[in-house]
C-alpha positions as CSV (number, residue, x, y, z in Angstrom):
1,M,22.5,2.9,4.2
2,T,19.7,1.7,2.4
3,T,16.1,4.3,3.9
4,A,12.4,2.8,3.7
5,V,10.3,4.3,2.4
6,L,6.4,3.0,3.7
7,I,3.3,3.9,2.4
8,H,0.1,2.8,4.3
9,G,-3.4,1.4,3.3
10,F,-6.8,3.4,2.7
11,S,-7.6,4.6,5.7
12,G,-4.4,4.5,7.5
13,S,-1.9,6.3,8.0
14,P,1.9,6.5,8.9
15,A,1.6,5.7,12.4
16,S,0.6,1.9,11.0
17,W,3.9,1.0,10.7
18,R,5.3,1.8,14.3
19,R,5.9,-1.7,15.3
20,V,7.4,-2.3,12.4
21,E,9.7,0.4,12.2
22,A,10.6,-0.2,15.3
23,L,12.2,-3.5,14.4
24,L,13.9,-2.2,11.7
25,D,18.2,-2.6,11.4
26,A,17.8,0.7,8.6
27,P,16.2,4.0,9.0
28,S,12.7,4.6,7.9
29,H,10.2,7.5,6.3
30,A,6.4,7.3,6.0
31,L,5.2,9.0,3.6
32,A,1.4,9.7,4.1
33,V,-1.3,9.0,1.3
34,C,-3.2,12.2,0.6
35,G,-6.8,12.5,2.0
36,H,-5.0,11.1,5.4
37,G,-4.1,14.2,7.2
38,G,-2.2,14.9,5.0
39,E,-2.2,16.2,1.0
40,S,-5.9,16.9,-0.3
41,P,-6.3,14.5,-2.9
42,P,-5.8,15.7,-6.3
43,A,-7.4,18.7,-8.1
44,I,-9.1,15.2,-10.3
45,S,-11.2,13.6,-8.5
46,S,-10.6,10.0,-9.5
47,G,-9.9,8.3,-12.7
48,P,-5.8,7.5,-14.0
49,A,-4.7,10.8,-13.7
50,A,-6.1,11.2,-10.6
51,F,-4.3,7.9,-9.5
52,E,-1.3,8.9,-11.3
53,A,-1.1,12.6,-9.5
54,E,-0.7,11.3,-5.9
55,V,2.1,8.8,-7.6
56,D,4.2,11.7,-9.1
57,R,3.3,13.9,-5.8
58,L,4.6,11.1,-3.3
59,A,7.6,11.0,-5.8
60,A,8.8,14.7,-5.3
61,V,7.5,14.0,-1.8
62,V,10.8,11.5,-2.0
63,R,12.6,13.3,-4.2
64,A,13.2,16.0,-1.6
65,E,12.9,14.8,2.0
66,V,14.7,11.4,1.5
67,P,18.3,11.3,0.8
68,A,19.3,7.6,-1.6
69,P,19.4,4.8,-1.6
70,R,15.6,3.9,-1.1
71,L,13.4,0.8,-0.7
72,V,9.6,1.9,-1.1
73,V,7.7,-0.3,0.5
74,G,4.1,-0.4,0.7
75,Y,0.9,-2.3,1.4
76,S,-2.4,-2.7,-0.3
77,L,-3.3,0.6,-1.4
78,G,-0.1,1.9,-0.6
79,G,1.5,-1.4,-2.8
80,R,-0.5,-0.1,-5.6
81,L,0.9,3.4,-5.1
82,A,4.5,1.8,-4.7
83,L,4.2,-0.3,-8.2
84,G,3.3,3.7,-9.6
85,L,6.7,5.0,-8.5
86,M,8.5,1.6,-9.9
87,V,6.8,2.5,-13.6
88,R,6.2,6.2,-13.6
89,H,9.4,6.7,-11.4
90,P,12.1,4.3,-11.7
91,D,15.1,5.6,-11.2
92,L,13.8,6.1,-7.4
93,F,14.3,3.3,-6.1
94,L,16.9,0.3,-5.7
95,G,13.8,-1.7,-5.1
96,A,10.7,-2.4,-3.7
97,V,8.2,-4.5,-1.1
98,L,4.5,-4.3,-2.2
99,I,2.6,-5.8,0.1
100,G,-0.5,-7.6,-0.8
101,A,-1.5,-5.5,-4.0
102,N,-3.5,-5.9,-6.4
103,P,-1.1,-4.3,-10.1
104,G,-4.6,-3.2,-12.3
105,I,-8.5,-4.7,-12.9
106,D,-8.6,-6.1,-16.8
107,G,-11.4,-4.9,-18.7
108,E,-13.4,-1.4,-18.8
109,D,-16.7,-3.3,-17.7
110,A,-14.8,-4.5,-14.3
111,R,-13.2,-1.2,-14.0
112,V,-17.2,0.3,-14.3
113,A,-17.9,-2.3,-11.5
114,R,-15.4,-1.1,-9.1
115,R,-16.2,2.5,-9.7
116,R,-19.3,2.1,-8.6
117,D,-18.4,-0.1,-5.5
118,D,-15.6,3.0,-4.0
119,E,-18.3,5.6,-4.8
120,R,-20.4,3.5,-2.2
121,W,-17.6,3.4,-0.1
122,A,-17.0,7.3,-0.1
123,G,-20.8,8.0,-0.1
124,L,-21.1,6.2,3.4
125,I,-17.7,8.1,5.2
126,E,-19.5,11.0,3.5
127,E,-22.9,10.4,4.9
128,E,-22.6,8.2,7.5
129,G,-19.7,9.2,9.1
130,L,-15.5,7.7,9.8
131,A,-17.0,5.6,12.4
132,V,-20.1,3.9,10.4
133,F,-17.2,3.7,7.5
134,D,-15.0,2.2,10.1
135,D,-18.0,-0.9,11.0
136,E,-18.1,-1.8,7.9
137,W,-14.5,-1.7,7.0
138,S,-13.6,-4.3,9.4
139,A,-16.3,-6.5,8.9
140,L,-14.7,-7.2,5.1
141,P,-14.1,-11.1,4.8
142,L,-11.0,-9.2,3.4
143,F,-9.9,-8.9,7.4
144,A,-11.7,-11.9,9.1
145,S,-8.6,-12.7,10.8
146,Q,-7.8,-9.1,12.0
147,H,-10.5,-10.4,15.0
148,D,-7.7,-12.8,16.2
149,L,-5.6,-10.2,17.2
150,D,-5.7,-8.8,21.1
151,A,-8.2,-5.6,22.0
152,G,-5.3,-2.9,22.4
153,R,-4.5,-3.6,18.4
154,L,-7.5,-2.7,17.1
155,A,-8.2,0.1,18.4
156,K,-5.5,2.1,17.8
157,Q,-6.4,1.0,14.1
158,R,-10.4,1.8,14.8
159,R,-8.0,5.6,16.4
160,T,-6.2,6.3,13.6
161,R,-9.4,6.3,11.2
162,L,-11.3,8.1,13.1
163,R,-8.8,10.7,12.8
164,H,-9.5,11.5,9.1
165,D,-11.5,14.2,7.3
166,P,-14.9,12.5,6.1
167,A,-14.9,14.6,3.5
168,A,-11.4,14.4,2.3
169,L,-11.2,10.3,2.6
170,G,-14.1,10.0,0.4
171,A,-12.2,12.4,-1.8
172,A,-9.5,10.0,-1.7
173,M,-11.3,5.9,-2.0
174,R,-12.8,7.9,-5.4
175,A,-9.3,9.6,-6.9
176,L,-7.2,6.4,-5.4
177,G,-9.8,3.1,-5.5
178,L,-8.9,0.6,-7.2
179,G,-11.1,1.7,-9.9
180,A,-9.8,4.7,-10.6
181,M,-5.9,3.0,-10.5
182,P,-4.3,2.2,-14.1
183,D,-4.0,-1.6,-15.4
184,Y,0.1,-2.0,-14.4
185,R,0.5,-5.5,-15.7
186,R,1.8,-5.2,-19.0
187,A,3.9,-2.4,-17.8
188,L,5.9,-5.1,-15.2
189,R,8.2,-6.6,-17.1
190,D,9.6,-3.3,-17.0
191,V,9.8,-2.6,-14.3
192,A,13.8,-3.5,-13.8
193,C,14.8,-4.3,-10.1
194,R,14.3,-6.3,-7.3
195,V,11.1,-7.2,-6.2
196,E,9.5,-8.6,-3.1
197,L,5.9,-10.0,-3.1
198,I,4.6,-10.7,0.6
199,V,0.9,-11.5,1.5
200,G,-0.6,-13.5,4.2
201,G,-1.3,-17.5,4.0
202,L,-4.8,-16.5,5.2
203,D,-5.7,-13.8,1.6
204,T,-5.9,-16.2,-1.1
205,K,-6.8,-14.0,-3.1
206,F,-3.6,-11.8,-2.9
207,E,-1.7,-14.5,-2.9
208,S,-2.9,-15.7,-6.3
209,L,-2.0,-12.0,-7.4
210,A,1.2,-12.3,-6.3
211,R,1.8,-14.8,-7.9
212,Q,0.6,-14.1,-11.0
213,M,2.3,-10.7,-11.0
214,A,6.1,-12.4,-9.7
215,E,5.5,-14.2,-13.5
216,T,6.2,-11.2,-15.4
217,L,8.3,-9.5,-13.1
218,P,11.7,-9.9,-14.7
219,N,13.6,-9.9,-10.8
220,A,10.7,-10.3,-7.9
221,T,10.0,-13.4,-5.0
222,V,6.7,-14.4,-3.1
223,H,6.5,-14.6,0.2
224,V,3.5,-16.2,2.2
225,I,3.4,-15.8,5.7
226,E,1.6,-17.8,7.5
227,G,-0.9,-17.3,9.9
228,A,-2.1,-13.0,8.6
229,G,-4.0,-12.0,6.3
230,H,-4.2,-9.1,4.3
231,N,-2.6,-7.2,6.6
232,V,-0.3,-7.9,7.1
233,P,2.1,-4.8,9.0
234,L,-1.2,-4.8,11.7
235,E,-1.2,-8.6,11.7
236,A,2.6,-9.9,12.0
237,P,4.8,-6.9,12.2
238,A,8.3,-8.9,13.6
239,E,7.9,-11.5,10.4
240,L,7.1,-8.3,8.3
241,A,10.4,-6.3,9.6
242,R,12.8,-9.5,9.6
243,L,11.9,-9.9,5.8
244,L,12.5,-6.0,5.2
245,N,16.0,-6.0,7.2
246,A,16.9,-8.9,5.1
247,T,16.3,-7.0,1.4
248,L,18.0,-3.6,2.9
249,G,20.8,-5.5,4.2
250,K,20.9,-8.1,0.9
251,L,20.4,-4.2,-1.2
252,D,23.1,-1.8,1.0
253,R,25.6,-5.5,0.4
254,D,24.7,-4.7,-3.3
255,S,25.5,-0.9,-3.4
256,R,29.1,-1.5,-2.1
257,Y,30.1,-3.5,-4.9
């Protein structure tokens, strides 16, 4: 049976997947991204080498801890890391599900500007603390759809963020932010396995990115979950689990032939 390997987003944790995991028909293994309560960020502080050092560390964890066959599932930052795994370690997984993922930034000027933005967030975390960070992060237009969620779900998300170590989380922003990530868009054509691209219907920027990625990936489908925003695992866990179960079932059927 195929195992779902789950990678959370920035400031999340393996616990961010619990509502989804409870609805899966297959085994799952949620990974902790460096700087999020587990492994420290890489010694290289920023840039593509730092990002890919984390990709390679996660690959080593998967090889050691998760039996094959496997499906990698990543949300936001986790989706970017999952894409890195598909590019650098294509033998690890039968397929991938990328949720609200960005394939990378084109152009050094845009990359430098994003690194400045990532550095501002890292400094805010380290100097002002996690509560201030959570207030500002949650107020981003990207997460506006979460304002309609029940208070209990939002409170759990806040508790997860406040449990992190500020120094480690700030370092993770520098090492894993979009400004540090390699541009994987040209590598998409070489990703041979099945890729499901999932976005919330209210997340128009990332729906556009998903459709652009699907034009290059050899074997990809875009799924839009209506009424959800960027954080699909938080906002629409049941619908996400339904899509994951369909993908896992198909992989299991295909692997028998």
